[in-house]
N, C-alpha and C positions, 0 to 999 in steps of 0.2 A: 335211668337221664345219664345220657354221656359227662365226662368229666368238662369239656367244654363249653357243653350248657350246660352244667353247675357255674361251671364259670360269667356263663354270659350274666345269667341272673344274677346273680349278689352283685357282678357290677350295676346291671340297670338297677339294683335293690337299692346300691347304696349313690348309684347321680340320681333318683328318685328324690332320697333323703338326705342332698346335700343343696340342690332344686328348692324343695320345700324350706330346708332351714334356711338358703336362700332370700328366697318367694318371701320368710317370717320376717326377715332382715328388712327387709326393703319395705315392705308392710308399716314396721313397731317405726322404721328412720322417718316415712312416708304422715303418717298419723303422728310421729315430734313434730317434723317440719310442718304440718298447719297449723299445726296448737301453736306455737311458735309466730306463725303470722297473724294466727287470729289474735294473739299478745301484741302483735306489731302495731296492728292496725288496730286495734285499739286504745295504742301509746301514741300513735298518729293521728286520731280525731280528735285525742284529750294534747296535744300539744298543738294544736289547730285552734283548738276553742278557748285554750290558753294565749295564745297568738294573735288570734280577734280578741281576746278582753285586752288584751299588753297596747297594740293599738290603738282598737278602742279607748284604752284610756288616756294614752300618750295624743291622741288628738283636744280628747275634755279636758289637757294641762298644758296644750295649748293656747287653744280658746280660752283660758285660765289669765293667761303670759300679757294675753293682744285683748285681754276685756277691755279694759281703761280705755283704747284708743280707738277701737270699733262703737264704748257706750260715746267716745265723744263724738265720732264719723255722724250715729243716729243724732245726739242731741242737736247739733246744728243744724241741718237738714229741718229740722219738729221745730226747734226754737223758730225758724225762721216761716216756718209753714205756721205756726201759734203767731204767730207777729201779726201776719195776714191778713189771717182770721176774725183780728182783733181791730185793724183796718174797715175787713167789711163790715163788723158788726155794728159799729162812727156809725155808718154810714146807710145800714138797713131803718131806721128811725125816718128818716128825711126822706130815702126811697117809698119806702110806702105813705107816708104821709104824700107824697110828689103824687104817687098810685093813687090817693082815694079822693085827691083837687082833681084827678083826671079823669073821674067818675063822675065828680059833684058833675063837670063842664060840661059833656056827656048828656047829663039826664037834662038840661040845662035847653032853653030855644035859643034862637042860633045869633040874638041880639044879648042875649042878658048870659053868654059868654064872656064878655071881658072884665068882671070882676070879678070874674076866676083868673082868668088868665093872669089876672096883675099877682096873684099872690100865689098863682106857678112861678112865675117870673123871680120873684123875691125869693121864695122857697131856695130855688135854685141858686141864685146870688148867695142866701146867706149861708148856707148846706154846702161851698162849693163842689157843685154833683157835677159840674161843665171837667172839673179837674180831675175829679175821682171819673168821670166816663172813660178821658183820656188814657190813665195810669189802669182800670179794671183790666182787658186784656193782660197785657205783661204782666198786670199780679195773677192771676190766674193760672198764666204759665209757668211763671216760676215755684207756684205754689204746685203747679202737679209737679214740674223738675224734683223739686226736695222731695215731697211723695216719692216717686220714684228714684231716688235715690234709695231713698231706703229699703225700699222690697229689695234694690238690686243689694244691699246689706246683707237681710235677713234670707233670702234666695241665695248667696257663698255664704254663710253661716250652717244653714242646713243641706248643702251638698258637701258642705268638709264633715262634718259632725256626724251625717247617717253614717251610721250600723256599717263596719265590715263585711264586704259579704266575698263569696269566690266568683262571684261574675263578672266575664271580662269581654270587653265589644270594641266592635272599633271607633275610637276616638281621637276627640281634635285637637293634643295639649299645648298648642299657642293659646284656644279659647280655656282653658285647666289652669296656667301659668299666669294671667286678662285677669281669668279669676281669686286667686290666688289674690295675685298683686292689691287687690282691691281688698281685701282682709285688709293688708296693710299701708292702704294710705294714709292716714294720719299717722303714722310713723314715719314713713319717708320723703312726709312731704315738705318739709323746710329744712327739718338737718342733713339730707342722703341726696346725694346728687345719684336720680336712679336712669340707667343709659335701657333701652328697650332694644332690641334687634331684634326683633318675633317675625325671620324668616316663615312665611308659610309649610307648613310638613301634613305629608302624608297623615290618612287616618293611621291610629298606634294600636293594633288591638293587646286592652291593656283596660285595666280599672280604675281609671281615675280618681275616684276619690282618695286608693291607698297615692296614686300618685301625688297629687297637689295636696300630700302632708308631707310626700318629700320635699318638694318643691318648698313649702310654706318651713318645713325647721329647716335648711337650707336661707331661704332671704332671712330667717331669723337672726339664725349665727349669723350672719352677715353683718345682718343689723346691726348684733350690737359687737359683732369686730371694729367696726367704725365707728363705736358712741365713741365723742365727744372729741373725734379728729379731724380737722382744717382739713376741708375739700372731700370730705369723704365722698364718694363714689361708688353705686355696686352699678353691674354689668348682666345685664342676660340677654346670651344667644342663644339663639334654634338653627337647626341645618340637619339638613339630609345629604347623607349617601352611600349611595347600591340599596342595601335593606335595613338599612338603620339610623336614627333620628341618633342629633345627638347637642342636649339644653349642660349652654356652660354658664355657671354662674360667679361671677368678680370679686370682688373688694378690695379695697386700698387698705385692711385695717388693718391690729396692730400682727397676722399672720403669725403660723405658730415653730413652733421647733421640732428639732424631728422628736424628739422624743415623744411632744405629744401627737405629731401627725402619727406616730406608728400605731397610739389606743385611742383613734380620734374612729373608732369603731365597734370600739370595745363595749360593752354593756356594761350599766354603773360608773366609764369612764367620763366624766366635766373638768373643767377649769374651771368652771364658777365658784362664785361661792354655795357657803350651805345654805338648800332653801330656796337657789332660785335656777336650781336644775336638776331633771331625773333624772342625769348621763344614759335615759333610753334612747333618744332624740333620732341622734346620726346614725345608733346600731338596728333603732327600727326601718331607717331610710334604708342603710344598706340589705337588712335582708329587702325588705321589698321590689329595691330596684334587680338586687339578685335573681329573686323568684319570680322578676319578668322577663329573666334569661339578659340582664341586661349588666352594667358594668358599673363604678360608679369611679373618682379616680380625683386622688386631692392634691394639689400642687401649693406648697406654700411657704414662704421667704419669711423670719419673722424684721418686721419693721416692715415691712412690702406690701404684704395682701396677701389673702390666699384665692384658689383658683378650684373648681369643684365643676367634674366633665362626665354629668351622666351619655351614656349609648344606652341605646334600644334597640330594639330590633321591632321591626316595622310588624309582623305575622305575629309575636309572641311567640 
């Protein structure tokens, strides 16, 4: 073998060894990256599960805050339904007697029905069945309205409290806002003037249950901000621009300092007394909006009020 061929063979061997070493390094790094990726995926899965539990716990905490108002909302129509049923029960016996007399009259020959007719007339007058006959349609309608109100409250509660999922689909945010406002009906009924400018919006690809929680957190905070204020007002407006929708919630409450405003979305930060809040509501709201590819902005002046603006992409 010539010197040139020997040099070529040695160079080739060196190159092959270097290539093997490089391939081994790449393989080691690839294996390392794969294992790290597996760990990251497991950690991400764990974080998502923890986030799901955290969001659900915050939902339940919020429902606990609203429990008294919701109980009042259910109690009012149920008390009315109960009163109507009591009235129906009072007239049940006279109506049963009336039906019995009519059956008795139908069994008698035509000429002998006069005596029973007199009994029927006396019963109708004594029991005031004429008045009840006039009132019965309205009484039944009012009873149906009361029960329908209870069904709506329960449906809104079930919709809000259902477990957090990752499913997203085209949803009507205005309907979500209206459903959320029904949960707060008793809280805003007398103390607060609620102004609504809910313009129709295109369907937004989202998880409506999550966004309803954002709306509820912001509205409850607005309610706390205007509590005890003269002329307390909360306004809600919706609009669409280009490929985005905008939800604006404004109150004329106590407002926030710059220091508070900077920390409003920080986990566990709260200005409420101990035991009055978890400090996670605004943080979770921020996370939900950002997770939907949106933005949430806050403008506030002490003593004048606060404005929260949520911007969401229509297509997610």
